[in-house]
Every structure is written in structure tokens, then in C-alpha cells.
C-alpha positions as CSV (number, residue, x, y, z in Angstrom):
1,X,-0.1,0.0,0.0
2,X,1.2,3.4,-0.4
3,X,0.5,5.6,2.3
4,X,1.2,2.5,4.6
5,X,1.8,4.2,8.3
6,X,1.3,7.9,6.5
7,X,-1.1,10.3,8.1
8,X,-2.8,12.5,6.0
9,X,-4.6,15.5,6.5
10,X,-7.8,16.3,4.3
11,X,-9.8,19.5,4.3
12,X,-13.6,19.7,3.3
13,X,-13.5,16.0,4.4
14,X,-17.0,15.8,5.6
15,X,-18.1,15.6,1.9
16,X,-17.4,15.6,-1.8
17,X,-14.2,15.4,-3.3
18,X,-12.8,15.5,0.3
19,X,-15.0,12.7,1.4
20,X,-13.9,10.7,-1.4
21,X,-10.3,11.6,-1.0
22,X,-10.2,10.8,2.5
23,X,-11.5,7.5,1.7
24,X,-9.1,6.7,-1.4
25,X,-6.4,7.5,1.0
26,X,-7.8,5.4,3.3
27,X,-7.7,2.3,1.6
28,X,-4.3,2.6,0.5
29,X,-3.2,1.9,4.2
30,X,-3.3,6.0,5.6
31,X,-3.8,7.6,8.9
32,X,-6.4,10.1,8.2
33,X,-7.2,13.3,9.7
34,X,-10.6,14.7,8.8
35,X,-10.8,18.4,8.9
36,X,-14.4,20.3,8.5
37,X,-16.3,22.9,9.9
38,X,-19.2,21.0,9.9
39,X,-19.2,18.7,12.9
40,X,-22.4,16.8,12.3
41,X,-21.1,15.7,8.8
42,X,-17.8,14.8,10.1
43,X,-19.4,12.2,12.4
44,X,-20.6,10.2,9.4
45,X,-17.6,10.9,7.2
46,X,-15.5,9.3,9.8
47,X,-17.7,6.2,9.8
48,X,-17.4,5.9,6.3
49,X,-13.6,6.5,6.1
50,X,-12.9,4.3,8.8
51,X,-14.5,1.5,6.9
52,X,-12.8,2.3,4.2
53,X,-9.5,1.3,5.9
54,X,-8.5,3.9,8.6
55,X,-9.9,2.5,11.6
56,X,-7.7,5.1,13.6
57,X,-9.2,7.9,11.5
58,X,-9.5,11.3,13.7
59,X,-11.6,14.6,13.3
60,X,-10.6,17.8,13.6
61,X,-13.5,20.5,13.7
62,X,-11.6,23.2,11.9
63,X,-12.1,26.5,10.4
64,X,-9.5,26.6,7.7
65,X,-9.8,30.4,7.6
66,X,-8.7,30.5,11.5
67,X,-4.9,30.2,12.0
68,X,-5.0,28.9,15.3
69,X,-7.7,26.0,14.8
70,X,-5.3,25.2,11.6
71,X,-2.7,25.0,14.1
72,X,-4.3,22.9,16.4
73,X,-5.2,20.4,13.5
74,X,-1.9,20.4,12.5
75,X,-0.3,19.9,16.4
76,X,-3.2,17.1,17.0
77,X,-2.1,15.3,13.9
78,X,1.4,14.7,15.0
79,X,0.3,14.0,18.6
80,X,-2.1,11.8,17.8
81,X,-1.0,9.9,14.6
82,X,2.9,10.6,14.9
83,X,3.5,13.2,11.8
84,X,2.1,14.7,8.9
85,X,3.1,13.3,5.5
86,X,0.4,14.5,3.6
87,X,-2.0,17.6,3.2
88,X,-4.7,17.8,0.8
89,X,-6.2,21.5,0.7
90,X,-9.6,20.8,-0.4
91,X,-12.1,23.0,1.8
92,X,-14.1,25.8,-0.4
93,X,-16.5,27.9,-0.6
94,X,-18.1,29.8,-3.5
95,X,-21.1,32.2,-3.6
96,X,-23.3,33.0,-6.7
97,X,-23.8,37.0,-7.3
98,X,-23.7,39.4,-10.0
99,X,-20.2,41.1,-9.5
100,X,-22.1,44.1,-9.1
101,X,-23.9,42.8,-6.2
102,X,-21.0,41.5,-4.7
103,X,-19.4,43.0,-1.3
104,X,-16.2,43.3,0.4
105,X,-17.4,40.9,2.9
106,X,-18.2,38.4,0.1
107,X,-14.7,38.4,-1.0
108,X,-13.0,38.3,2.4
109,X,-15.1,35.3,3.2
110,X,-14.4,33.3,-0.1
111,X,-10.5,34.3,0.0
112,X,-10.5,33.8,3.8
113,X,-11.5,29.9,3.1
114,X,-10.2,29.2,-0.4
115,X,-6.7,30.7,-0.2
116,X,-5.9,32.0,3.2
117,X,-7.0,28.4,4.8
118,X,-4.2,26.5,1.8
119,X,-1.8,29.0,3.3
120,X,-2.2,28.4,7.0
121,X,-2.0,24.2,6.3
122,X,0.9,24.9,4.2
123,X,3.0,27.3,6.5
124,X,2.6,24.4,9.3
125,X,3.3,21.6,6.9
126,X,6.6,23.3,6.3
127,X,7.0,23.7,10.1
128,X,6.0,20.4,10.9
129,X,6.6,18.1,7.9
130,X,10.1,16.4,9.2
131,X,11.8,14.6,6.4
132,X,9.9,15.6,3.6
133,X,6.1,15.2,2.5
134,X,3.6,16.2,-0.3
135,X,1.0,19.0,-0.1
136,X,-2.0,18.7,-2.7
137,X,-4.1,21.9,-3.8
138,X,-7.3,21.4,-5.0
139,X,-8.0,25.0,-6.9
140,X,-10.4,24.4,-10.2
141,X,-10.7,25.1,-14.0
142,X,-12.7,28.4,-12.9
143,X,-8.9,29.6,-12.2
144,X,-8.6,29.3,-16.4
145,X,-11.9,29.8,-17.6
146,X,-15.3,30.5,-15.8
147,X,-18.9,31.6,-16.0
148,X,-20.9,34.4,-14.8
149,X,-21.7,35.4,-10.7
150,X,-18.4,33.4,-9.3
151,X,-15.9,35.9,-9.8
152,X,-14.6,35.7,-6.1
153,X,-13.8,32.1,-6.3
154,X,-12.5,32.1,-9.7
155,X,-10.4,34.9,-8.1
156,X,-9.3,32.6,-5.1
157,X,-8.5,29.7,-6.9
158,X,-6.4,31.5,-9.6
159,X,-4.1,32.6,-6.4
160,X,-4.1,29.2,-5.2
161,X,-2.3,28.7,-8.3
162,X,0.2,31.3,-7.9
163,X,0.5,29.8,-3.9
164,X,0.9,26.5,-5.3
165,X,4.3,27.5,-7.5
166,X,5.6,29.6,-4.9
167,X,5.2,26.9,-2.0
168,X,6.7,24.2,-4.5
169,X,9.8,26.4,-5.2
170,X,10.5,27.0,-1.1
171,X,9.1,23.5,-0.5
172,X,11.7,21.5,-2.6
173,X,14.5,22.2,-0.1
174,X,12.6,20.9,2.6
175,X,11.7,18.0,0.7
176,X,8.2,19.0,0.3
177,X,6.9,18.6,-2.8
178,X,3.4,20.8,-3.8
179,X,1.4,20.2,-6.6
180,X,-2.5,21.4,-8.0
181,X,-5.3,19.9,-9.3
182,X,-8.1,21.9,-11.4
183,X,-11.2,20.0,-11.2
184,X,-14.0,20.8,-13.9
185,X,-17.7,19.8,-13.2
186,X,-17.9,17.2,-10.7
187,X,-21.0,15.5,-9.2
188,X,-21.0,17.6,-5.6
189,X,-23.3,19.7,-4.4
190,X,-21.6,22.7,-4.6
191,X,-22.1,21.8,-8.2
192,X,-25.5,21.8,-8.4
193,X,-26.0,25.1,-6.2
194,X,-24.5,27.0,-9.3
195,X,-27.7,27.9,-11.6
196,X,-25.3,28.5,-14.7
197,X,-23.4,25.3,-14.7
198,X,-26.5,23.4,-13.8
199,X,-28.4,24.6,-17.0
200,X,-25.6,24.2,-18.7
201,X,-24.8,20.3,-18.0
202,X,-28.4,19.3,-18.5
203,X,-29.0,21.2,-21.3
204,X,-25.7,20.0,-23.5
205,X,-24.4,17.1,-21.5
206,X,-24.7,15.4,-18.2
207,X,-21.9,13.0,-18.9
208,X,-19.4,16.0,-18.9
209,X,-19.7,15.7,-15.4
210,X,-16.9,13.6,-13.2
211,X,-17.1,12.0,-9.7
212,X,-15.4,12.9,-6.6
213,X,-13.2,9.8,-6.9
214,X,-11.8,10.9,-10.2
215,X,-10.1,13.6,-8.3
216,X,-9.5,11.4,-5.3
217,X,-7.2,9.1,-7.7
218,X,-5.3,12.2,-9.0
219,X,-4.6,13.5,-5.3
220,X,-3.4,9.9,-3.9
221,X,-1.2,10.1,-7.2
222,X,0.5,13.1,-6.6
223,X,1.0,12.6,-2.9
224,X,2.5,9.0,-3.9
225,X,6.0,8.0,-4.4
226,X,4.9,7.6,-8.0
227,X,4.7,11.1,-8.4
228,X,8.5,11.5,-6.7
229,X,9.7,13.8,-9.6
230,X,6.5,16.1,-10.1
231,X,6.6,19.4,-8.1
232,X,4.5,22.7,-9.0
233,X,2.5,20.5,-11.3
234,X,-1.0,22.0,-11.9
235,X,-3.4,19.1,-13.6
236,X,-6.6,19.6,-15.4
237,X,-9.2,17.0,-14.4
238,X,-12.0,17.7,-16.4
239,X,-13.1,15.7,-19.0
240,X,-11.5,17.6,-21.7
241,X,-13.4,21.1,-21.2
242,X,-10.0,23.1,-21.4
243,X,-9.0,21.1,-24.2
244,X,-12.0,22.3,-26.0
245,X,-12.2,25.8,-25.4
């Protein structure tokens, strides 16, 4: 198993891509830390991840935009599970508003979760990943091309790519690889909350929607020794959507 005796922190782990990713790592022998702000959903997620192969899965109720809570999650992982080897920065938030209706508070809220949260976990990974490790940032194809009403999300995910580049350069000397995934339309609750995306998919081709497990598989590859020479990469997992633009 590729992750036997390794500890993996997954943020936004209570549902969707995060939960699928946690289960994938569990099935490959990892010890899992489930980080999410939704305590009720975390309980069910922990049950599923334990059943997937991580009987010692540990949950942390964590607001990723709160640095103290992020530090506590990382420190707790070290204390409970003996170290940190992989972090998957998946937690994300999206709002749907016309540009002229957006507020400074909207931008602050999205940037705090989608960008600052990833920075906090990367910062503490650099401090606590003794012996190296891997960080996988879940960005979005919205960082490259987007739709109306999601300017805040698109900007945050584009900035996350820049954070990936910068941290991959600094992480190399520490033996920490940092890469990003740009998911396309993935069958999660967030996808169907977007009226523009929902209408487009239902009109054109529902087969263009991927599964959370598709992203989880790529995250596991990027975090594994199979990707030992992959550093600062940004991989589209979108069913070829960007190729058609």
C-alpha cells in the first residue's frame, strides 16, 4: 500500500471531493485526519473513512480560515498519529452573485476559506513535516476559464495556483512537493448550487460531469512516491473541457 503508516490531513473532508479523497487514502493504508467545519457531517464521514480502511481516523472540527484552529489540527495530527506526510487542501466555498452585487465581505469570506486556509495549512506543514511530504491543492478550472456570478471563487482559485507555484519552490529544499489539481464539473453539492453550471450541463451533456473519486485518484497519485519527480504541477481533471476552449 502506497500510504501505509503515513498520516494524511484532508480539509473539507465531510463531503464531496474531500470525503472521497479521504476514503481513497484510507484504502491505501493511510492514517486519516478529517478536517471540516461541519461537525455533524464529520461524524458520518469518520464512520465511512474507518470502514474504507482507516480504523484510527481522527476528526478535527476546523475553520480553515482560523489560523489557531489550523495550527491545533496540525499539532493534534502529530500528537495523535505520529507526524504528517500529506495535506490535501480541499476546503472551498463558493457564492453566486452578479459582480455588481458582490461586497467586500463576500470577497473576504471566500478568500479566507479558499486561499488563506490553504496558506495556513501549507505554513504549518512546512513547520511540522519533518522528513518531507506532499501537499495537494484543489484549485478549479475556474482559475483558467469561468462562468458568470463566481468572480470571487475564480479569483481565489487562480491565486491558489500562484500559492502552489511559490510554495513548491520553497518546499523543494525541505523535501516537500506541492502540486495542484484543477477539477472541472464534479458531481458534488457545490456544483448543483450554481444555476449557470446546472443549466449548461442539463442542456448540453450530463456525461461531462466527473465523480469525486476521479479527483481523489489524482490526489493520491500526486501525494505518492509514484510522483516523486512531480513538483509545482497543475493538472486539469475536467473530462477535456479546457482542451475544447
